[in-house]
N, C-alpha and C positions, 0 to 999 in steps of 0.2 A: 669205653671211655666214660668218665664221669660227666655229669651234666655241666659242672662248673668249667670243665675244660673243653666243652663243645662249642662255646662261644662266650663273648664277653658279657652277655646279658643273662646267662643261665647260671644257676647254682643249685647244688644239692644241699639238704639239711646238713649243716656242719657238725662234725663230732670231733672227738679228741684223737682219733686214730686214723691211720692210713692202712690200706690193704696191700700186702706184698703180692708179687706175681703168683706165688704158690698158694695164696689164699689166707695165709696167716695174718692176723691183725697186728700192726706195729704201732705202739703209742707214738704220736707225732713228736713228743719231746725227746725221744731217743734219736729220731732223725735229725732234730735240731742239734743235739749234742754231737752227733757224728759229723755234721756239716760245719757248724759254727767255728770250731778252732782253726779252720783255714785262715780266718782273718787275723789270727795272731801272727802268722807268717808275713802278712802284708803290712800291718800297722804296728806290730809289736816292737820292731827295732827303731821306731821313729825318734825316740828320745835318747837312745843309747849308742848311736853310731859313732860318736866321738870317743866313748869309752872303749868300744871294740877296736877302733883305729889305734888308740893309745896302747892297748894291750898287745896288739899285733904289730906294733911299730910301723904303721903305714898311715896313709891319708884317709880322710873321711870319704872322699870321692871313690877311692879304691874299695873301701868296705861296702860302698853302695852296690857293688857287683853282687853281693849276697842277696840284696833286695831284688836286683835284676834277675838273678838266677831263680829266685822264688817266683817272680812274675813269669819267666819263661816256663818254669815247671808247671804252674797251674794252667797256663795257656796250652801247652802241649799235652799235658796229662788229661785235660777235660775230654777232648775227642777220643784220645787213645783208650782211656779207661771205659768210656761209654761204648766204644767199639768192642772192647772185651766183654762188656755186659751183654751186648747183643748176640755175640757169637759163642760165649762160654757160660752165660748165666750169671745171676747176681752173686751167688756164693763164691764162684771163682774170681769174679772181679773184686769183690770185697777182700778176699784173701790176698790178692796181689797188691791192692792199695794199702792194706794194713802192713804188709811186709816192707813196702817202700817207705812208709812213714816211720816204722820202727828202725829201719836201717839208717835213715837220714838223721833221726833224733840221736841215735847212738854215736853217729859220726861227729855231729856238732858238740856233743857232750864230752867226748873222750879225746878228740884231736884238735887242739887249739891252734890250728894253722889255717891261713886264708884259703888255700885250695880245698882243704877238707870242709871248711865252713861253707864255701860256695857249693860244693857237691852235695853236702848234707842238706842245705836249704833246697836245692833243686829236687832231691829225692823226696823230701817231705812234701814239697809242692806237687809233684807228680801224684803222690798218694792221696793227699787231702783233696786235690781237684777231683779225682775220681770218686771219693767218698761223698763229696758235695753233690755232684751230678747224680749219683745213684740215689742219694737221699731225696733229691727233687723228683726223680723218676718214680719213686715209691709213694709220692703224694697223690691224692685223688680228689682234691677240692681246692678252691681258691684260698680257703682258710688255712688248710694244712701247708699249702705252698707258701703262703704268707708267713707262717710260723717258721718254716725252714729258712727263708730268706731274711726274716727278721733276726733269727739267731746269728746269721752272718754279720748283720749290721750291729747288733748289740755287742757281740764279741769284739767287733772292730772298734766300737766306741770306747770300750774299756781297755783295748789292747795297748795303746801307748802308755797309759798309767800302769797297767799290769806289768808290762815289759820293764818299765822303770823300777817298779817295786821289787820284782823278781831279781833284777840286776843288783839292786841294793842289798837284798837279803841273801842272795846266792852268788850268781855271776851272770855275765852276758850269755854264756853258753846255755844256761837254763832258760833264759828268755827265748833264744832261738829254737829251743826244743818244745816250746809251748804248743805248737800244732799237734803234738802227739797225744794231747788230751782227747782228740777225736777217737782214739782207739777204745776208749771206754764205751762210747756209743756203738762202735762197730761190734764189740763182743756181744751186745744184746741183739742188734739187728741181724747179724749173720746167721743166728739160729732160727730166724723166722722168715727167711727168704728162700725162694726156689733156686735150684741149680739148673733149671731148664732154660736154655737160650731162647731169645725172642726172634732170632733170625736163623734160617737154615741155609742161607746163601753162603757160598765159599768166601773165605776171608779175602778182602781186597788189600793185599800188601802194598801194591804200588800206590793206591789211593792214600793209605796211611802214611807212607813215606813222603808223598807229595804234600799232604796237609801239614805234616811235621815241619817240612822245609818252609812252607808258607809262614807258619806261625813263628818259626825261628827267625826268619828274615824280618818279619814285622816287629818282633820284640826288639831287634837291634836297630831299627830305624832311628829312634831318638839319639842313639850313641854314634852311629855311622850313617848319616842320612844318605849320602850319594850311593855308596856301595850297597847298603841294605835296601835302599829304595829300588835300585835296579833289580836286585835279586828278588825282591817282593813281587815286582811286575812279572818277571820271568817265571817264578814258581806259581803264581796265580794263573798265568796263562797255561802252564803245563797242567795244572790241576783241572782247569776248565776243559782243556782238550781231552783229558782222561775221563772227565765226567760224561762227555758225549759218547765215549766208547763203553763206559761202565756206569749207566745211570742208576743202578741199584747197588753200587759199590760202597766203599767206606763212607763216602759223602753222598747220601741219596739225593738224586736230582730233584725229586718231588719236594724235598725240604728247601733247598736253596733257590728253587724257582718260585716259591711262595712269596708274593709281595708282602703279606702280613708278617711272615717270618723275617724277611729282610729288613723291613722298616723297624720292627720291634728290636731286632738285634743291633741295628745301627744306633737307635736311640739309647739302648742299654749301654753300648760302648761309650757314647759321649757322656752320659750321666756318670758312669763309673770313672772315666778319666778326670772329670771335673772334681768329683768328690775325693778320690784318693790322692789326686794332686794337692788338693787343699789340706788333706790330713798331714802332709809334710810341709806345705807352705805356710799355713796359719801358725803352727808352733814357732817357725823361724821368724815370722813377722812379730809375734808376741815377744820373742827373745830380743829382737832388735829395738822394739818400741816400748818395752816395759823393763822393769828391774826384777821380774819374776824369776825364780829358780826353775830348773827343769821339772822338779816335782810339782810345783804349783801350776806350771803350764800344763802338765799332764792331767792334773785334777780339773783345771779349767776347761780343757778339751773334752772332758767326760760328758758334761751335760748336753752340749749340742749334738754330739754323736749318739749318745744314748737316747736322746729325744727322737732323733731321726729313725733309729732302729725300732723304738717302741711304737711310734706312730705308723711305721710302714706296715705292720701287721694289720692294723685297722684299715689303712688305705687299700691294701691288697684285697682284704675281705670285702670291703664296700665296692671295689671296682667292678665286681660281677653284677652289681645292681645299678650302678651309676651309668655305665656305658664306657666305651673305649675313648671317644674323642675328647670329652671333658677332662678325663684323667690324664691323657697324653699332654694336652695343652697346659694343664696345671703343673705337671711335673717338669716339663721343659721350662716353663716360666720361673719356677722356683730355682732351678739350677742357674739360669741366666742371671737372676737377681742376686744369687749368692756370689757369683764371679764378679759382678759389677760392684757389689758392696765391698768385697775383699780387696779389689783393685783400687778403690777410691778412698779407703779409710785406713787409718793407723790407730784408731781407738779400739781398745781391747774388747769391749762389749760388742761393738759392731763387727769385729773380725770373728768373734765367736758366733754371733747371730748368722753371719754369712756361712760359716761352716754348718750350722744347723739346717739352713735352707738346702745346701748341697747334699747333706746327709739324708734328709727326708726324701729328696728327689731321687737319689741313687738307690737307696734301700727299697723304697716303694717301687721304683721302676724295675728293679730286678724281678720282684715277684709279679707285678702286673704284666710286664712284657713277656715273662716266661709263660704265664697262662695264655696270653694272646698267641705267642709263637707256636706253642705245642698244640693249641686248639685248631691251628690252621693246617695241620698235617695229619695223615692217616695214623691210626692208633699204633700200628706196628712200627712206625718210624718215630714214635715219641722219644725213646732213649737217644736216638741220633739227633733229634731236634734239640733236646735239652742239652746234649753235649756241645753242639755247635753254638747254641745260644749262649751258654755259659762261657764258651771260648771267647765270644765277642765281648761279653761283660768283663771277663778277667783280663783280656787284652787291654781294655780301658783301665783296669786297675794297675796293670803293669806300665802303661804309657804315662799315666798321670804322675806318679812319683819320679819316673825317669826324666820326664820333661822338666819338672820342678828342680830336680837335683842338678841338671845341666844349666838351668837359669840361675 
């Protein structure tokens, strides 16, 4: 394990590369290119939902199921694909993820029907979630981790505008296929990774099924609170019971029993829910309180989100030197301030500033808390820890827009 992941106060001399399990050196910007396009699936449709609804002859709320499907896919795909990474090696996991992304993109591009769109979004989400977690597992310093998570934030910042421009130039189907850009990075990275698995234990199929059931129930909580809430409690209970029987299974007990991991994951979930909820809420507020067009709103949203993504790389890199507690307090305070400001103001510049605060907090929090959470577990469980941590962050990304759409 690198020094930077051994604890919040340690860091190795940063360089531009990360080392793959097989020993090959991977330029970090390829990892960022492989991970970043996931954000197109989350935020890319933000400004074109009405166009999709019009073309499919349905309502905007119905089309939002495509966003929900993507949220479900990234939440489920994150632990499943990192499980594949542990048991089959990076090359097999990358191949499976690439196939899912390609199939999903082809589906949304060629079949303009709502069921096909929902399935295509889910398939792309499953694949890009795995690509993102694998990219993070291939980092070996706070700086390289910060670059990967910053790529997610920077792409997310440009995604609403890029989605709107692609929709205007081509069509909404091309917008929904933007996550497939990650395949460019995959083609480079896959040649430099090892095919050797990191775990020799037998695959825990029951644990994988139970975790998938937990994630599915949680994703549907905003839509069907009573039923999904009860199912969430039942499936979590079943998973915890299984965890006692199989402590080294699909969900390693040493990971979920770590207080640092649990706290880091919970904070990442909350910061992500706030940020991605505001990515949908702030444009709606700007539309209600200004006369701006959707294109102008997309352009206006660019600077606060881009600022958050750009600053996050610096924050994550510096967090190894500053220490855990000051960074945690600062990020939580920024997120709370963003929510308060957005709730109390209808002035455009203040709404955009609120989005900037939430973006800085979430983008930085993903990198900072990923370093904290993976540094608190044994090296051999790092892929599982990254997968479960990203699951929490991406559940927040799914919850935020879902809650806002319902409100």
